[in-house]
N, C-alpha and C positions, 0 to 999 in steps of 0.2 A: 476602552476594552476593544479588541479586535476579534472579529468573528472568523471562525475557520472556513477556508474553502473546502470543498469536498475532497476528503483524502482518497476515497475510491476513485473518484473522477480523475484525480492526478495519476493514480496508478493506472487506470485504463488508457489514459492519453499517452503516457510514457511507454507501456508495453505495445501499444498499438504501433507507435512511431518505430521503435525498435524492430519489432516484427515486419512491418512494412519495408524497412531498410533490408533486412535479411532477405525478403521475398524479391525485392528488385535485384540485389546483388546475385541471388541464385540464378536469375536470368541470363547472367554473363558467363557461366561456367558450364561444366558437363551435365548439371542438373537442370538445364534450361528446358522447359516444356513438361517436365516432370512433375506428377502430383506428390505432394510431400506432406506428411504430418509433422508435428513438433518434433518428435523424436528424431526424425530423418534429417533435421537441420544441424545435427553434429557434424555430419559429413560435409555439408555446405560450408559451415563455418571453417573447417579444417582446410577445405580447398581453397577458400579466400585467403586464409593466413599463409598458406604455403606459396600461393601465386597472387598476389594482390594486384598484378598487373591487368587482370581480368577486369578490374573496377574501372568504371567511367571516372572522368574528372569529377562529375556530379556526385557520384557516390563517394568518392574519396572526401570531397567537401564536405558531405553530410556525415561522415564517419564519427567525428568527435561528438556531434550532437545525438548521433544514434547510440553511441556507448555511454553518453550521458543519461539518455533515456532508459538504457538497459540498468545502469546503476540505480537510477531513480526507482525503478519498478523494484530491484532487489531490496533497497532500503526500506521501502513502504511494506513490502511482504515481511521482511525481518521484524518490523515493528509490532506486527499483529500474530506473529508466529506464537507467542505465548498463549493465545487463546484458543489455539487449535489442538485437537485431541493428540495426547502423546503418541499414538499409533497411526495418525492420519498420514497417508503416504503421498497423496496428490499434491498437497501444498509443498511438501519438502522436494518432490520429484521435480516440479516445475521451477521452484527456486534454484535447484541444483543445475537445471538447464540454462537458466539466465546467467548464473555466475560462471559456468564453463564457457558459454559463448562470449561474455564480456572479457574474461581473462585471456581467452584465445585470441580475439580481435584487437585487444590493446597492444598486443605484440608487433602489430603490423607497422612498418617504418614509413611515416608519411611525412610531407613537408614540414620544416620547422614551424612554419606559421600556423599549423592547424594544431590547436590546443587540446589534444586528445586527454593527457594526464590531467590537465586543468579542469576539464569538463567532466571527467569521471569524479574528481575529488569535490566538485561543486555538489554532487548529489550522494555522498557518502554519509552525511549527517542527516539524520531525521528531520531536525528542527531547521536546518538550512533548506532542505527540500521544501518546507512548507513556506518558506519566504520567497521561493522563485514564483513568478507570475504564472497563474493556472494555465494560461493560454500559450505558455512557452512552446508546449507540444501541442498539435493540432487534435481536435476531436476524432475519434476514431471513424465516425461517419464520414469525415472528410475523404478518408482514404477509399472507402467503399463506394462513394459517390463520385470518384474521381472521373471527369468527363474525357478525360485524354486516354483512359484505360479501356481494353476491350471487355466484352461481357465475360469472356472466360477468366481474365485476370481479376476482375471484380469478383466473380464467385469464388475463385480460388482464395482471394484475400479475405472474404467474408467467412469462408469455411476454416481458414486457419484462426481468424479472431474468435470465432464461436468455440473453437476447441480450446483456446487459450483461457477464455473467460467463462466456460460452460459450468464449472464447479465453484464458482466464487461467491456463492450466496453467503457462506458463513463469513468470508472475508468482508463482504459488503456490509453486512449486519454489524460486525465487529467496528468497522469504521463509523458505522452510523451511531452507535453507543459512545464511541470515543468522542464524536463531534457533540453529541448531546452533552456528555460529560464536560466538556471545555465551556460549553454555554452555561451550564449550572454553576461551574467555578467562577465564571465572570460575574454572574448575578450575585453569588455568595460574596465575592470579593468587594463589589461596589457597595453593598449593603453593609459589609463590614466596615468600610470607608466612611459610610454615613453614620455609623454608631460612633466612629471616632471623630467625627466632626470634620472630616476631609473632603467629603462630597455631600451635594445637597440631596434631598429626597427627590427633587425633580429630575436630577441627573440620573439617580437610581431607578426611577420610574421609566424613564426613556431606554435605559439599557434593558430593563426587564421586559419591556413591550417589544424591543426588537429581537431579544432572546427567543421570545415566544414565537414571533414571526419566523426566525430562522428554523426553529425546531419544526414548526409546521411545514415549512418548505422542504426540509430534509425527509420528513415522514412521508410527505406526498409523493416526492420523487422516487422514494424507495418502493412505495406501495404501488405506484405506476409501473415499476419494473415487475413488482412480485405481488400481483392482486390477491393471492391467498393470505398475505400477512396482514390481517385485518385487525388484530388485537395485540396487546402488549405481550400476552402469554405467547403467542405465535412467534414473535421476536426473540424473546427469551428461549423458547424451545429450540430454535436454530443452534444456540450456543451451547445448551445442555445436554442436546442429544448425544453428542460425542465429547464430553467434558475433558479438559486437562487435569488429571489428578494432582499434578504438582502445583499448578495455578490454584486449585481448589483449596489445598492445605494451606498456602500462604494467605489467601484471601480470608480464610476462616480465622487464622491467627491475628491478622491485621484488623479484622472487624472486631474480635475480642478485645484487642488493644484499645481501639477506639472507644469502645463502650465503657471499658474500665477508667479511660482516662476522663470520659465525660461524666461518670458518676462521682469521681474522685474530684475534679475541678469545676463541674457544672458548665463547662465550656466546650462546645463542639468544633472540631477542627476538620475542615474539609480535605478529604484524601480522594483525589481523582485516580483513574485507571493508570494514567501516566506514571503516577508514583509507584505503583506496584511493578510497572514494567521497568523502571529504573532500578527498583530493589532486585528484581529478578536478574538484570542484566549484570548486576554487581556480584552475584553468586556464581562461582565457578561451576560448569555443568555437572562434574563428578559430585561436588558437594550439594548441588541442587537436587540431584537424583536421590542422594542418601537421605536428605532431609524432608523432601517433599513429595516423592513418588513411592508409593507402597510397593513392597516386593511382589512381582508378577510371576515368580517362579512357582512350580507346582508344590 
């Protein structure tokens, strides 16, 4: 059984790397020295795409990895999008910004040896993203504590990161629940193998103990960042304050089906959130809206 690295940590590292590259590239053009918020980077990206000669050799060398980081952030955000309110705009807006920036910058013609397209494709698949070493992108604190940067640039970088991650509580809690779900699925799986005499009880005990340790670590890290999240209902409350009605309809149906199956066969089948995500992704948007989202018209 393999235990998951922090999904939200991966997202923050990738986003920070991409934003740091944009910030450094901004300093080479007409926006040098100007204070910018996230929305203003549209113009920065357009300038870079129109005149990439402003980029230093180091920035050009880092471009493939920066675009890979941007695609990684997009993929991870898309994967949790199902759990956001149908009318939630902040998540969709930042996702649109990331997509626009990556699409614009990948058109830059660079030397053949720079694997831009390959690096982007590497992070297009959610499950491939999870296979990449978590340390592939540096921790965001690395950029803020950069000894070679001036106090002004450090403050500007921190301000930009704070803006990018300011409203990510819901996303972080979703990632937390998904990670717990994977741990539970792993424990369920190995005890099922014990019943089939494929694994020993000793092996199952080790996996169960390790899963509890990992769950405690995930919980401690989340509560360290958000001290107000003390109880289970606090965590659930983050998700249900602005629920996705289309998701709720499908979850209700799936739970009813699981219960009916259990009552008929006497066997419990584990179904994790990833399964519901795959079901959702398989449904065309117009059909999903018709079947899962109630009419919002007056």
